[in-house]
VODREN-305894 format. One record per residue (C-alpha): residue number from 1; x, y, z. Coordinates in pm, 1 decimal. Layout:
N
@nr:NUM&u:X&v:Y&w:Z
...
END
This chain:
357
@nr:1&u:612.3&v:2585.8&w:-261.7
@nr:2&u:404.1&v:2871.3&w:-117.0
@nr:3&u:298.7&v:2742.3&w:228.1
@nr:4&u:-24.8&v:2943.3&w:208.0
@nr:5&u:-136.6&v:2758.6&w:-104.9
@nr:6&u:-22.6&v:2416.2&w:10.3
@nr:7&u:-288.4&v:2171.8&w:122.3
@nr:8&u:-149.6&v:2058.2&w:455.2
@nr:9&u:-133.6&v:1688.2&w:535.3
@nr:10&u:-205.3&v:1576.1&w:179.6
@nr:11&u:17.0&v:1433.5&w:-89.5
@nr:12&u:-170.8&v:1536.3&w:-403.5
@nr:13&u:-224.4&v:1908.5&w:-432.6
@nr:14&u:-516.9&v:1894.5&w:-673.2
@nr:15&u:-780.6&v:1673.5&w:-826.9
@nr:16&u:-737.2&v:1557.7&w:-1184.4
@nr:17&u:-989.1&v:1468.5&w:-1451.6
@nr:18&u:-1141.4&v:1121.5&w:-1425.2
@nr:19&u:-1079.7&v:953.2&w:-1761.6
@nr:20&u:-1403.7&v:757.1&w:-1734.1
@nr:21&u:-1612.2&v:1073.4&w:-1752.8
@nr:22&u:-1662.2&v:1308.1&w:-2044.9
@nr:23&u:-1514.7&v:1655.4&w:-1998.3
@nr:24&u:-1864.9&v:1797.7&w:-1978.1
@nr:25&u:-1967.7&v:1560.4&w:-1698.6
@nr:26&u:-2000.5&v:1725.4&w:-1360.1
@nr:27&u:-1982.6&v:1532.5&w:-1032.4
@nr:28&u:-2186.2&v:1718.9&w:-771.4
@nr:29&u:-2165.6&v:1683.5&w:-396.8
@nr:30&u:-2513.9&v:1768.8&w:-274.3
@nr:31&u:-2415.7&v:1763.1&w:91.7
@nr:32&u:-2139.0&v:2020.9&w:51.0
@nr:33&u:-2361.3&v:2237.4&w:-167.8
@nr:34&u:-2633.4&v:2226.0&w:99.8
@nr:35&u:-2383.8&v:2336.8&w:366.3
@nr:36&u:-2272.3&v:2626.5&w:152.6
@nr:37&u:-2629.8&v:2740.9&w:91.6
@nr:38&u:-2695.9&v:2728.1&w:463.0
@nr:39&u:-2399.2&v:2954.7&w:525.8
@nr:40&u:-2181.2&v:2687.9&w:691.2
@nr:41&u:-1809.5&v:2676.6&w:627.0
@nr:42&u:-1716.4&v:2359.4&w:442.3
@nr:43&u:-1394.2&v:2183.6&w:544.5
@nr:44&u:-1277.9&v:2068.0&w:203.1
@nr:45&u:-974.9&v:1895.0&w:353.1
@nr:46&u:-1175.8&v:1668.6&w:583.4
@nr:47&u:-1179.7&v:1295.0&w:514.1
@nr:48&u:-1515.7&v:1143.1&w:421.6
@nr:49&u:-1597.8&v:777.5&w:488.5
@nr:50&u:-1842.7&v:623.8&w:242.4
@nr:51&u:-1993.0&v:276.1&w:287.3
@nr:52&u:-1988.4&v:43.4&w:-11.4
@nr:53&u:-2128.1&v:-308.5&w:-37.1
@nr:54&u:-1937.2&v:-539.9&w:-273.4
@nr:55&u:-2057.2&v:-896.7&w:-323.3
@nr:56&u:-1709.7&v:-1047.0&w:-279.2
@nr:57&u:-1389.6&v:-939.0&w:-103.9
@nr:58&u:-1116.8&v:-1178.9&w:-227.7
@nr:59&u:-969.5&v:-1088.8&w:-566.4
@nr:60&u:-764.7&v:-1311.5&w:-795.7
@nr:61&u:-451.8&v:-1126.4&w:-907.9
@nr:62&u:-387.3&v:-1188.4&w:-1276.3
@nr:63&u:-73.5&v:-973.7&w:-1314.1
@nr:64&u:219.9&v:-1217.9&w:-1339.7
@nr:65&u:482.3&v:-989.6&w:-1181.2
@nr:66&u:303.0&v:-874.2&w:-864.8
@nr:67&u:409.8&v:-1162.1&w:-642.0
@nr:68&u:69.7&v:-1253.4&w:-502.8
@nr:69&u:-212.9&v:-1475.9&w:-623.1
@nr:70&u:-501.6&v:-1331.9&w:-417.6
@nr:71&u:-563.0&v:-1001.4&w:-243.6
@nr:72&u:-833.4&v:-825.1&w:-47.5
@nr:73&u:-895.2&v:-463.5&w:42.7
@nr:74&u:-1121.7&v:-346.8&w:323.0
@nr:75&u:-1081.6&v:12.6&w:212.2
@nr:76&u:-1057.2&v:188.3&w:-124.6
@nr:77&u:-869.1&v:515.1&w:-128.4
@nr:78&u:-601.9&v:584.4&w:130.8
@nr:79&u:-547.6&v:868.7&w:375.1
@nr:80&u:-172.4&v:811.6&w:377.2
@nr:81&u:-155.9&v:1029.1&w:67.0
@nr:82&u:160.8&v:877.0&w:-82.3
@nr:83&u:215.0&v:1085.7&w:-392.4
@nr:84&u:347.7&v:797.6&w:-604.6
@nr:85&u:80.7&v:538.7&w:-516.5
@nr:86&u:-19.5&v:316.3&w:-810.6
@nr:87&u:-358.6&v:254.3&w:-645.8
@nr:88&u:-469.1&v:612.2&w:-711.3
@nr:89&u:-587.0&v:514.2&w:-1058.5
@nr:90&u:-831.3&v:260.1&w:-914.3
@nr:91&u:-1030.8&v:539.8&w:-749.0
@nr:92&u:-1146.9&v:648.4&w:-1091.4
@nr:93&u:-1346.2&v:326.1&w:-1126.9
@nr:94&u:-1558.2&v:446.6&w:-833.2
@nr:95&u:-1624.9&v:782.0&w:-1000.6
@nr:96&u:-1367.6&v:985.8&w:-809.9
@nr:97&u:-1041.6&v:1159.4&w:-889.7
@nr:98&u:-706.3&v:988.8&w:-844.5
@nr:99&u:-580.5&v:1310.6&w:-683.3
@nr:100&u:-722.0&v:1457.5&w:-364.8
@nr:101&u:-1037.1&v:1242.3&w:-379.9
@nr:102&u:-818.2&v:933.5&w:-333.8
@nr:103&u:-699.5&v:1071.2&w:1.3
@nr:104&u:-1021.0&v:1239.9&w:117.0
@nr:105&u:-1295.4&v:997.2&w:12.9
@nr:106&u:-1238.0&v:657.5&w:168.6
@nr:107&u:-1471.6&v:376.4&w:67.6
@nr:108&u:-1536.4&v:137.9&w:356.1
@nr:109&u:-1638.3&v:-225.5&w:307.9
@nr:110&u:-1797.6&v:-302.3&w:643.3
@nr:111&u:-1904.7&v:-649.3&w:527.6
@nr:112&u:-1543.3&v:-752.0&w:460.0
@nr:113&u:-1510.8&v:-994.5&w:756.6
@nr:114&u:-1838.2&v:-1166.8&w:670.0
@nr:115&u:-1748.0&v:-1189.4&w:300.3
@nr:116&u:-1406.1&v:-1329.7&w:387.9
@nr:117&u:-1559.3&v:-1599.6&w:608.6
@nr:118&u:-1799.6&v:-1697.0&w:332.3
@nr:119&u:-1506.8&v:-1731.4&w:94.5
@nr:120&u:-1294.0&v:-1944.5&w:328.5
@nr:121&u:-1587.2&v:-2180.2&w:392.9
@nr:122&u:-1634.4&v:-2265.8&w:25.8
@nr:123&u:-1579.6&v:-2635.1&w:-48.5
@nr:124&u:-1409.4&v:-2541.0&w:-372.9
@nr:125&u:-1155.6&v:-2307.5&w:-210.8
@nr:126&u:-802.7&v:-2442.6&w:-181.6
@nr:127&u:-593.5&v:-2241.6&w:62.2
@nr:128&u:-352.4&v:-1991.2&w:-88.0
@nr:129&u:-207.9&v:-1685.4&w:81.1
@nr:130&u:-448.5&v:-1392.8&w:65.4
@nr:131&u:-269.2&v:-1059.0&w:89.8
@nr:132&u:-439.0&v:-777.5&w:275.3
@nr:133&u:-355.2&v:-440.8&w:117.3
@nr:134&u:-302.2&v:-547.1&w:-240.0
@nr:135&u:-439.2&v:-205.8&w:-336.3
@nr:136&u:-455.2&v:26.1&w:-34.3
@nr:137&u:-312.2&v:2.4&w:317.9
@nr:138&u:-526.7&v:-205.4&w:552.4
@nr:139&u:-381.9&v:-14.2&w:851.3
@nr:140&u:-442.9&v:335.4&w:718.4
@nr:141&u:-603.7&v:579.0&w:968.4
@nr:142&u:-952.9&v:451.2&w:878.2
@nr:143&u:-870.3&v:120.4&w:1046.2
@nr:144&u:-847.6&v:284.3&w:1387.1
@nr:145&u:-1212.6&v:378.7&w:1350.0
@nr:146&u:-1357.7&v:68.9&w:1179.6
@nr:147&u:-1126.7&v:-219.6&w:1290.0
@nr:148&u:-1205.4&v:-423.1&w:978.6
@nr:149&u:-849.0&v:-549.9&w:944.7
@nr:150&u:-851.4&v:-684.4&w:1298.6
@nr:151&u:-1184.2&v:-857.1&w:1236.9
@nr:152&u:-1046.9&v:-1017.2&w:919.1
@nr:153&u:-737.6&v:-1136.8&w:1105.7
@nr:154&u:-971.3&v:-1305.8&w:1352.8
@nr:155&u:-1139.4&v:-1483.9&w:1061.9
@nr:156&u:-804.5&v:-1601.9&w:924.6
@nr:157&u:-711.8&v:-1731.0&w:1269.3
@nr:158&u:-1047.4&v:-1904.9&w:1312.9
@nr:159&u:-1009.0&v:-2092.9&w:983.8
@nr:160&u:-631.7&v:-2150.6&w:1013.2
@nr:161&u:-573.1&v:-1977.0&w:681.6
@nr:162&u:-251.5&v:-1803.9&w:568.6
@nr:163&u:-246.8&v:-1430.8&w:506.9
@nr:164&u:8.7&v:-1160.1&w:444.3
@nr:165&u:-5.4&v:-788.8&w:516.6
@nr:166&u:142.9&v:-486.2&w:340.8
@nr:167&u:154.5&v:-169.5&w:551.9
@nr:168&u:346.8&v:142.4&w:644.8
@nr:169&u:146.7&v:214.4&w:959.0
@nr:170&u:248.0&v:131.9&w:1317.3
@nr:171&u:-118.0&v:59.3&w:1397.1
@nr:172&u:-37.2&v:-302.0&w:1308.1
@nr:173&u:114.8&v:-341.7&w:1656.9
@nr:174&u:-235.2&v:-307.8&w:1802.7
@nr:175&u:-306.6&v:-654.9&w:1665.3
@nr:176&u:11.4&v:-818.9&w:1791.5
@nr:177&u:-193.5&v:-1066.2&w:1996.4
@nr:178&u:-358.6&v:-1215.8&w:1686.4
@nr:179&u:-44.2&v:-1194.6&w:1474.0
@nr:180&u:150.5&v:-1396.8&w:1731.7
@nr:181&u:-113.8&v:-1671.1&w:1727.2
@nr:182&u:-105.6&v:-1683.7&w:1347.1
@nr:183&u:274.8&v:-1696.4&w:1350.8
@nr:184&u:271.0&v:-2004.3&w:1574.8
@nr:185&u:131.9&v:-2200.3&w:1278.1
@nr:186&u:323.9&v:-2016.8&w:1002.6
@nr:187&u:7.8&v:-1841.2&w:885.9
@nr:188&u:133.5&v:-1480.4&w:865.9
@nr:189&u:396.5&v:-1270.4&w:689.0
@nr:190&u:422.1&v:-892.1&w:712.3
@nr:191&u:560.8&v:-656.5&w:449.9
@nr:192&u:652.3&v:-316.4&w:593.4
@nr:193&u:706.9&v:-36.3&w:342.6
@nr:194&u:999.3&v:195.4&w:425.8
@nr:195&u:1108.2&v:429.5&w:148.9
@nr:196&u:1354.2&v:656.3&w:330.3
@nr:197&u:1546.7&v:713.6&w:652.5
@nr:198&u:1485.3&v:1087.4&w:623.3
@nr:199&u:1182.4&v:1234.2&w:798.1
@nr:200&u:1193.9&v:1534.0&w:564.0
@nr:201&u:1158.5&v:1299.8&w:266.7
@nr:202&u:885.2&v:1095.6&w:433.7
@nr:203&u:678.7&v:1404.0&w:517.0
@nr:204&u:657.5&v:1520.2&w:157.6
@nr:205&u:628.2&v:1176.2&w:-5.5
@nr:206&u:393.8&v:1008.6&w:246.5
@nr:207&u:233.6&v:1282.5&w:458.9
@nr:208&u:1.8&v:1076.4&w:680.6
@nr:209&u:211.8&v:767.2&w:737.4
@nr:210&u:394.0&v:653.3&w:1050.7
@nr:211&u:735.7&v:807.8&w:1110.3
@nr:212&u:1046.9&v:622.8&w:1001.1
@nr:213&u:1141.6&v:565.6&w:1365.1
@nr:214&u:804.7&v:405.2&w:1432.1
@nr:215&u:825.7&v:185.2&w:1123.3
@nr:216&u:1169.0&v:57.0&w:1221.7
@nr:217&u:1019.7&v:-11.1&w:1564.2
@nr:218&u:740.8&v:-210.6&w:1395.3
@nr:219&u:997.8&v:-425.2&w:1213.4
@nr:220&u:1186.9&v:-484.0&w:1537.4
@nr:221&u:883.6&v:-562.9&w:1752.6
@nr:222&u:724.0&v:-796.4&w:1499.2
@nr:223&u:1053.4&v:-978.5&w:1446.2
@nr:224&u:1112.2&v:-1016.7&w:1819.3
@nr:225&u:771.2&v:-1181.8&w:1845.4
@nr:226&u:844.8&v:-1441.3&w:1578.0
@nr:227&u:650.2&v:-1271.3&w:1298.4
@nr:228&u:847.3&v:-1279.1&w:969.6
@nr:229&u:901.3&v:-935.4&w:814.6
@nr:230&u:997.3&v:-837.0&w:461.6
@nr:231&u:1073.5&v:-468.7&w:407.1
@nr:232&u:962.2&v:-312.3&w:81.6
@nr:233&u:1195.7&v:-38.3&w:-39.4
@nr:234&u:923.8&v:75.6&w:-271.2
@nr:235&u:925.3&v:269.0&w:-478.5
@nr:236&u:1282.1&v:375.1&w:-541.5
@nr:237&u:1268.5&v:723.0&w:-697.4
@nr:238&u:1584.2&v:846.8&w:-870.2
@nr:239&u:1742.4&v:1148.6&w:-697.2
@nr:240&u:1490.4&v:1133.7&w:-410.6
@nr:241&u:1562.0&v:809.5&w:-224.8
@nr:242&u:1782.4&v:610.1&w:-465.0
@nr:243&u:2094.6&v:704.7&w:-268.4
@nr:244&u:1949.9&v:545.1&w:47.6
@nr:245&u:1927.9&v:181.3&w:-62.1
@nr:246&u:2233.2&v:52.7&w:127.3
@nr:247&u:2173.3&v:243.3&w:453.6
@nr:248&u:1804.3&v:143.7&w:440.9
@nr:249&u:1893.8&v:-222.4&w:392.9
@nr:250&u:2140.4&v:-209.1&w:680.7
@nr:251&u:1888.7&v:-43.0&w:915.6
@nr:252&u:1603.7&v:-284.7&w:845.8
@nr:253&u:1828.9&v:-589.6&w:864.4
@nr:254&u:1952.6&v:-477.1&w:1205.9
@nr:255&u:1588.4&v:-431.4&w:1310.5
@nr:256&u:1519.1&v:-796.8&w:1225.8
@nr:257&u:1385.2&v:-800.2&w:869.9
@nr:258&u:1443.5&v:-1126.6&w:685.3
@nr:259&u:1441.0&v:-982.8&w:334.1
@nr:260&u:1400.8&v:-669.5&w:124.0
@nr:261&u:1213.8&v:-616.3&w:-200.9
@nr:262&u:1193.5&v:-312.1&w:-425.0
@nr:263&u:1031.4&v:-151.2&w:-726.5
@nr:264&u:1134.8&v:146.8&w:-936.7
@nr:265&u:871.7&v:420.0&w:-945.2
@nr:266&u:640.0&v:427.0&w:-1245.4
@nr:267&u:376.5&v:694.0&w:-1294.7
@nr:268&u:90.7&v:536.4&w:-1489.9
@nr:269&u:-239.0&v:698.3&w:-1580.5
@nr:270&u:-334.7&v:1001.0&w:-1374.7
@nr:271&u:-38.0&v:954.3&w:-1139.5
@nr:272&u:199.4&v:1110.7&w:-1390.4
@nr:273&u:6.3&v:1438.2&w:-1385.0
@nr:274&u:-38.8&v:1429.5&w:-1006.4
@nr:275&u:329.0&v:1355.9&w:-937.9
@nr:276&u:450.3&v:1616.7&w:-1188.1
@nr:277&u:228.9&v:1885.3&w:-1032.3
@nr:278&u:346.2&v:1783.7&w:-684.2
@nr:279&u:719.6&v:1778.5&w:-753.2
@nr:280&u:717.6&v:2111.6&w:-936.8
@nr:281&u:550.6&v:2269.8&w:-634.6
@nr:282&u:735.9&v:2078.1&w:-362.7
@nr:283&u:1087.1&v:2026.5&w:-505.1
@nr:284&u:1108.4&v:2280.1&w:-788.6
@nr:285&u:1489.6&v:2288.1&w:-786.2
@nr:286&u:1517.7&v:1923.0&w:-889.2
@nr:287&u:1179.5&v:1853.3&w:-1049.0
@nr:288&u:1303.1&v:1831.4&w:-1408.7
@nr:289&u:1601.0&v:1616.2&w:-1308.8
@nr:290&u:1384.4&v:1364.7&w:-1123.1
@nr:291&u:1123.0&v:1345.8&w:-1399.0
@nr:292&u:1387.6&v:1294.8&w:-1667.9
@nr:293&u:1556.8&v:1020.9&w:-1464.5
@nr:294&u:1224.0&v:841.0&w:-1416.1
@nr:295&u:1171.3&v:862.6&w:-1791.7
@nr:296&u:1521.4&v:721.2&w:-1841.6
@nr:297&u:1410.8&v:411.1&w:-1647.4
@nr:298&u:1104.6&v:356.4&w:-1867.1
@nr:299&u:1206.5&v:408.2&w:-2227.5
@nr:300&u:1155.1&v:784.4&w:-2229.1
@nr:301&u:811.5&v:798.7&w:-2064.1
@nr:302&u:673.8&v:821.7&w:-1710.2
@nr:303&u:428.0&v:543.5&w:-1793.9
@nr:304&u:533.3&v:178.1&w:-1800.2
@nr:305&u:295.0&v:-118.5&w:-1826.9
@nr:306&u:502.3&v:-403.3&w:-1966.2
@nr:307&u:500.9&v:-706.5&w:-1738.2
@nr:308&u:845.9&v:-801.9&w:-1619.8
@nr:309&u:986.8&v:-458.4&w:-1702.8
@nr:310&u:752.0&v:-213.8&w:-1530.2
@nr:311&u:868.9&v:-293.6&w:-1175.4
@nr:312&u:1244.2&v:-299.1&w:-1247.9
@nr:313&u:1277.9&v:-53.9&w:-1534.9
@nr:314&u:1554.9&v:-56.2&w:-1792.7
@nr:315&u:1849.7&v:160.6&w:-1889.2
@nr:316&u:2158.0&v:267.1&w:-1696.0
@nr:317&u:1985.2&v:433.9&w:-1399.4
@nr:318&u:1753.6&v:136.5&w:-1346.5
@nr:319&u:2051.1&v:-99.9&w:-1369.7
@nr:320&u:2237.8&v:95.3&w:-1101.9
@nr:321&u:1935.2&v:77.9&w:-871.0
@nr:322&u:1875.5&v:-293.6&w:-928.4
@nr:323&u:2244.4&v:-377.1&w:-885.8
@nr:324&u:2257.5&v:-180.7&w:-561.0
@nr:325&u:1960.8&v:-375.6&w:-421.9
@nr:326&u:2132.8&v:-702.9&w:-517.6
@nr:327&u:2445.4&v:-586.2&w:-337.0
@nr:328&u:2238.1&v:-488.5&w:-32.3
@nr:329&u:2088.5&v:-838.3&w:-11.1
@nr:330&u:2430.7&v:-999.6&w:-33.1
@nr:331&u:2576.7&v:-764.4&w:226.0
@nr:332&u:2299.0&v:-752.6&w:486.7
@nr:333&u:2069.7&v:-1053.7&w:431.7
@nr:334&u:2306.5&v:-1344.0&w:382.1
@nr:335&u:2152.4&v:-1656.4&w:533.4
@nr:336&u:1813.3&v:-1489.2&w:581.6
@nr:337&u:1488.4&v:-1567.8&w:397.4
@nr:338&u:1114.9&v:-1540.7&w:439.1
@nr:339&u:940.1&v:-1867.6&w:536.8
@nr:340&u:678.4&v:-2039.9&w:324.2
@nr:341&u:333.5&v:-2003.1&w:475.0
@nr:342&u:127.9&v:-2306.6&w:579.4
@nr:343&u:-164.9&v:-2397.7&w:353.3
@nr:344&u:-228.7&v:-2741.2&w:503.2
@nr:345&u:-400.7&v:-2644.0&w:827.5
@nr:346&u:-695.4&v:-2483.0&w:652.0
@nr:347&u:-766.5&v:-2801.4&w:457.4
@nr:348&u:-745.6&v:-3005.7&w:777.4
@nr:349&u:-973.1&v:-2755.0&w:948.2
@nr:350&u:-1235.6&v:-2784.7&w:673.8
@nr:351&u:-1222.6&v:-3164.6&w:688.4
@nr:352&u:-1263.4&v:-3149.0&w:1066.3
@nr:353&u:-1559.2&v:-2915.8&w:1034.0
@nr:354&u:-1727.6&v:-3141.5&w:779.0
@nr:355&u:-1705.3&v:-3436.2&w:1021.0
@nr:356&u:-1936.2&v:-3245.3&w:1253.8
@nr:357&u:-2218.6&v:-3294.7&w:1003.6
END
């Protein structure tokens, strides 16, 4: 790829059409247009933070193969810029592109801690694990500025309610004090995403994420402090990181992880166009090979939506990947497992609170 034309520090290299708008519809940015009229240089690669005010923050997950019942997201859009991210499509619901807009325009839900507390106080709510980052990473760079994840962890601790985290950012170690308190009552599980042991691969796949060394350090430090860690080898992309499954499993097991999980990459909606544009510019020598192998995993297309099949794929390449993950579990995780989180303390806490009245 021509380094002069590359957008540094971003995964997507362009914006794509938002399918919810007609082709003739034009989204205008009055602030940027004003700057241009005034003769100021506009930094088009700068991240914008936009406040949004949802009425609720906890979402019921209806997809049967996701592995969570409830999720919450303090941020929409993600500066990490992972080129394969399934959450890109959700940015279109907000009127933005799944491409560069997803990485540059971050929607911030500043009322998230308050909304979470309101939810946990409901008489009708029966405690179930609420996963932070069901859509975008709760420890993305925005969190350093807004600290909404930390505030939500404080709410979970206050109400003795179980939560789980999905992240690929070492910023999680900032909140080790709260995580340790949650772990004392089996109220926390952490899922750390590690897709490669190669920094070269990480830089092009996930440009604004923590280094591999730092992520392995996160797994080790959390584990040493009694916080259960599952490592997500996700997604596995044929001919990019599929050859790393066994060494990845070995490394994370030695760091203290209790389990691994995986998915095979699928490029639904706008992500297919974004990924195809990216790989032809970034890895032109193997672009066609990778795209054809992804198609081989999903019945000849990049897009796969069938429950039960979409995460694991089908065909010979998918079978090789899935079998290798099974072997990795047997080889490196024998006798290990993630604990079940405690849902009883929250009910006891609510009963105790009610006695005060």
